[in-house]
C-alpha positions in Angstrom: 15.0 -8.5 -3.3 16.9 -6.5 -0.7 18.4 -8.1 2.3 21.5 -9.6 3.8 24.1 -11.4 1.8 23.9 -15.2 2.5 27.2 -16.9 2.4 27.8 -20.6 2.6 31.2 -21.7 4.0 32.2 -25.3 3.4 35.3 -26.7 5.2 35.8 -30.1 6.8 37.9 -28.5 9.6 35.4 -27.0 12.1 37.9 -24.7 13.7 39.0 -23.2 10.4 35.5 -22.8 9.2 34.5 -21.0 12.4 37.6 -18.8 12.1 36.7 -17.9 8.6 33.1 -17.1 9.6 34.2 -14.9 12.5 36.7 -13.0 10.3 34.2 -12.4 7.5 31.4 -11.5 9.9 33.5 -8.8 11.6 34.3 -7.3 8.2 30.8 -7.3 6.8 27.8 -6.9 9.0 25.5 -7.7 6.1 26.9 -11.2 5.7 24.7 -13.9 7.1 27.1 -16.9 7.2 26.2 -20.6 7.3 29.0 -23.0 8.0 28.9 -26.7 6.9 31.7 -29.2 7.5 30.0 -31.9 5.4 29.7 -31.2 1.7 26.5 -33.2 1.5 24.9 -30.9 4.1 26.2 -28.0 2.0 24.3 -29.3 -1.0 21.1 -29.5 1.1 21.6 -25.9 2.0 21.9 -24.9 -1.7 18.9 -26.9 -2.6 16.6 -25.7 0.2 17.8 -22.2 1.0 18.7 -19.0 -0.7 22.5 -18.7 -1.1 24.3 -15.7 -2.6 27.8 -17.0 -2.5 29.6 -20.3 -1.7 33.2 -20.5 -0.4 34.6 -24.0 -0.3 37.8 -25.7 0.6 39.1 -28.3 -1.9 40.8 -31.1 0.0 37.9 -32.7 2.0 37.7 -36.4 2.7 34.0 -37.0 1.8 33.9 -34.9 -1.3 36.4 -32.5 -2.9 35.7 -28.9 -3.6 35.6 -29.7 -7.3 33.1 -32.5 -6.8 31.0 -30.2 -4.7 31.2 -27.5 -7.5 29.9 -30.0 -10.1 26.9 -30.8 -8.0 26.2 -27.2 -7.3 26.4 -26.3 -11.0 23.7 -28.9 -11.7 21.4 -27.0 -9.1 22.4 -23.5 -10.0 24.7 -22.7 -12.9 25.1 -19.1 -11.8 25.5 -18.9 -8.0 29.1 -17.6 -7.2 31.4 -20.4 -6.1 34.9 -19.5 -4.7 37.4 -22.3 -4.3 39.4 -21.2 -1.2 42.2 -23.7 -0.6 45.6 -23.9 1.0 47.0 -26.7 -1.2 46.2 -25.5 -4.6 47.9 -26.2 -7.9 47.7 -25.1 -11.6 46.0 -28.4 -12.4 43.3 -27.8 -9.7 42.8 -24.2 -10.8 42.4 -25.4 -14.5 39.9 -28.1 -13.5 38.0 -25.6 -11.4 37.7 -23.2 -14.3 36.5 -26.1 -16.5 33.8 -26.9 -13.9 32.6 -23.3 -13.8 34.2 -21.9 -10.7 33.6 -18.2 -10.2 36.9 -17.5 -8.4 39.9 -19.4 -7.2 41.7 -18.1 -4.1 44.8 -19.5 -2.4 44.8 -19.3 1.4 47.7 -17.3 2.8 49.0 -16.0 6.1 47.9 -12.7 7.6 44.7 -10.8 8.0 44.8 -9.3 4.6 43.4 -12.4 3.0 40.1 -11.9 4.8 39.7 -8.4 3.4 40.4 -9.7 -0.1 38.0 -12.6 0.4 35.3 -10.4 1.8 35.6 -8.0 -1.1 35.3 -10.8 -3.6 32.3 -12.3 -1.9 30.6 -8.9 -1.7 31.2 -8.1 -5.4 30.3 -11.5 -6.7 27.1 -11.7 -4.6 26.0 -8.2 -5.7 26.5 -9.1 -9.4 24.7 -12.4 -9.0 21.7 -10.8 -7.2 21.6 -8.0 -9.8 21.6 -10.5 -12.7 19.0 -12.6 -10.9 16.8 -9.5 -10.3 16.9 -8.8 -14.1 15.9 -12.4 -14.8 13.1 -12.2 -12.3 11.8 -9.0 -13.9 11.9 -10.4 -17.4 10.2 -13.6 -16.3 7.5 -11.6 -14.4 6.7 -9.4 -17.3 6.5 -12.5 -19.6 4.2 -14.2 -17.2 2.0 -11.1 -16.8 1.8 -10.7 -20.6 0.6 -14.3 -20.9 -1.9 -13.6 -18.1 -3.3 -10.6 -19.8 -3.5 -12.4 -23.2 -5.1 -15.5 -21.6 -7.1 -13.5 -19.0 -10.4 -15.4 -19.8 -9.0 -18.4 -17.9 -6.9 -16.6 -15.3 -8.4 -16.6 -11.8 -7.3 -13.9 -9.3 -5.4 -16.6 -7.3 -3.0 -16.9 -10.2 -2.3 -13.2 -10.1 -1.5 -13.5 -6.4 0.8 -16.4 -7.1 2.6 -14.5 -9.8 3.2 -11.6 -7.4 4.5 -14.0 -4.7 6.8 -15.7 -7.1 8.1 -12.4 -8.5 8.6 -10.7 -5.1 9.9 -13.9 -3.5 7.4 -13.7 -0.7 5.2 -16.4 0.9 1.8 -14.8 1.0 -0.5 -12.8 -1.3 -4.0 -11.7 -0.8 -6.8 -9.5 -2.1 -8.2 -7.8 0.9 -11.5 -5.8 1.2 -11.9 -2.8 3.4 -15.3 -1.5 4.6 -15.2 0.8 7.6 -19.0 0.7 7.9 -19.1 -3.1 8.3 -18.9 -5.0 11.6 -15.9 -6.8 10.0 -14.0 -3.9 8.3 -11.3 -6.2 6.8 -12.0 -9.3 4.9 -9.7 -11.6 3.0 -11.4 -12.2 -0.4 -8.7 -14.2 -2.1 -5.4 -15.5 -0.6 -2.6 -17.8 -1.5 -0.5 -19.6 1.2 2.4 -21.7 0.1 2.9 -23.2 3.5 1.2 -23.3 6.9 1.5 -20.1 8.9 1.8 -20.0 12.7 -0.9 -17.3 12.8 -4.4 -16.8 11.4 -5.1 -14.6 8.4 -8.9 -15.0 8.4 -9.5 -11.5 9.9 -6.8 -9.6 8.1 -3.1 -9.5 7.5 -1.2 -9.6 10.8 2.1 -7.7 11.0 4.9 -8.3 13.4 5.6 -5.8 16.3 9.1 -5.5 14.9 8.0 -4.1 11.6 8.9 -0.5 10.7 6.7 2.5 9.9 4.4 2.5 7.0 5.5 4.3 3.9 2.6 5.5 1.7 3.5 6.8 -1.8 1.4 9.2 -3.9 0.1 6.3 -6.0 -1.3 4.6 -3.0 1.4 2.0 -2.7 2.1 1.0 1.0 5.3 -0.7 1.8 6.9 -1.6 5.2 9.7 -3.9 6.2 11.3 -4.9 9.5 14.6 -6.4 8.4 14.2 -9.2 10.9 13.3 -12.9 10.5 9.9 -13.4 12.3 9.4 -17.0 11.3 8.1 -17.8 14.8 6.5 -14.4 15.5 2.9 -13.4 15.4 2.9 -11.6 12.0 4.7 -10.7 8.8 7.9 -8.7 8.9 7.4 -7.2 5.4 4.3 -5.9 3.6 3.6 -4.2 0.3 0.1 -3.4 -1.0 -1.5 -1.5 -3.9 -5.1 -0.1 -3.9 -7.6 -1.7 -6.2 -10.4 0.5 -7.6 -13.6 -0.8 -9.3 -15.7 1.8 -11.1 -13.9 4.7 -9.4 -14.5 3.3 -5.9 -11.9 1.8 -3.6 -12.6 -1.9 -3.7 -9.7 -3.2 -1.6 -5.9 -3.9 -1.5 -3.8 -6.4 -3.4 -1.0 -7.1 -0.9 2.1 -9.4 -0.5 3.8 -10.3 2.7 6.7 -12.4 4.1 8.3 -13.3 7.3 11.9 -13.2 6.0 14.7 -10.6 6.6 13.9 -8.3 3.8 15.1 -4.7 4.4 13.3 -3.0 1.6 11.1 -3.3 -1.6 13.0 -2.0 -4.6 11.5 0.6 -6.9 10.9 -2.0 -9.6 9.1 -4.2 -7.1 6.8 -1.3 -6.0 6.1 -0.5 -9.7 5.2 -4.2 -10.4 2.8 -4.3 -7.5 1.2 -1.1 -8.7 0.9 -2.6 -12.1 -0.8 -5.7 -10.7 -3.2 -3.6 -8.7 -4.1 -1.4 -11.6 -4.6 -4.3 -14.0 -6.8 -6.2 -11.4 -8.9 -3.1 -10.9 -9.3 -2.7 -14.7 -10.4 -6.3 -15.0 -12.9 -6.2 -12.1 -14.2 -2.9 -13.4 -14.8 -4.5 -16.8 -16.6 -7.4 -15.1 -18.8 -4.9 -13.2 -19.4 -2.9 -16.4 -20.6 -6.1 -18.1 -23.0 -6.7 -15.2 -24.2 -3.1 -15.4 -24.8 -3.5 -19.1 -27.0 -6.6 -18.4 -28.7 -4.6 -15.6 -29.5 -1.7 -18.0 -30.9 -4.2 -20.5 -33.1 -5.7 -17.9 -34.3 -2.2 -16.8 -35.2 -1.4 -20.4 -37.2 -4.5 -20.7 -39.1 -3.7 -17.5 -39.5 -0.1 -18.7 -41.2 -1.3 -21.8 -43.4 -3.5 -19.7 -44.3 -0.5 -17.5 -45.2 1.5 -20.5 -47.5 -1.2 -21.7 -49.1 -1.5 -18.2 -49.6 2.3 -18.2 -51.4 2.1 -21.6 -53.6 -0.6 -20.1 -54.3 1.6 -17.0 -52.6 -0.8 -14.6 -50.7 0.1 -11.4 -47.0 0.4 -12.5 -45.5 1.6 -9.1 -43.9 -1.8 -8.4 -42.2 -1.9 -11.8 -40.9 1.7 -11.5 -39.4 0.9 -8.0 -37.7 -2.2 -9.5 -36.3 -0.2 -12.4 -34.9 2.5 -10.0 -33.2 -0.2 -7.9 -31.6 -1.7 -11.0 -30.2 1.6 -12.2 -29.0 2.7 -8.7 -26.6 -0.2 -8.3 -23.1 1.0 -7.4 -19.7 -0.8 -7.9 -19.1 -3.6 -5.4 -17.3 -2.6 -2.2 -16.9 -5.6 0.0 -18.5 -8.4 -2.0 -16.3 -11.5 -2.0 -14.8 -12.1 -5.4 -15.0 -15.5 -7.0 -14.8 -14.6 -10.6 -12.4 -15.4 -13.4 -10.7 -12.4 -15.0 -11.8 -11.8 -18.5 
């Protein structure tokens, strides 16, 4: 997931914490810095929010930096943790290493320390996010493999949930599109992890701050705004892949979020394309099975028509029924409530 680098600063001295935040913020525009003077509040931030790097003082009255580190490692064994303290010692450094500290940095005078600290935060956060992205990809592919193997019991909602979890977005949907209908857009299946401040019943609303649509040759549509629109009237990022059933455009499998994402990576685009292709394959297989049953029914009625013809009966009604069965086309905007098989 692309976006700002979220840094958590923990220091019981508010003035020093604010100074640190100001200095780092001036050096790196991509840093989104959260300051906590209470280590317990810092733990809440780690538990409830996405943090790319933690920078903590050691000597704090309510909880030392090492104690904070122990609790953090129970929540996330990999998130970068920098112990940034003025009163350090070899013993503290040794204990910090034993507890799984990522870096140990002594405070010093002068502005150079902020450049050094900013570089360390940037490098550690980038490595953490890259490793996390690899883990997400591996997990997503394992989950998708299980879904394919166990597709008989996998509803489309589960596919949307897998996409949301992999992309780290809050909303996924299968949307139909029929320009000839009074309601050209219809949400067939959707998954909402939490209440949204806007309605999705008549389509997927996008924020006014969102950027221009980027349409790739494979039909993937991706757009981001790079701004947090938690309280706005639409999503700030959107990615969608076309779903085809029997060679006809059935709809779009899309994923959206209101966060501050700045782009969808190449791998994320490829994964959404894979989900859309696989869903189209499964729906086409479902339609083909229905068609097979339809053809079997048509054959039965055809035999009945032949028998009626031999008896001299009127077979017009039977022939019309057979023609209607054989003329059925793939679904276009019919709501989907099937299980993939």
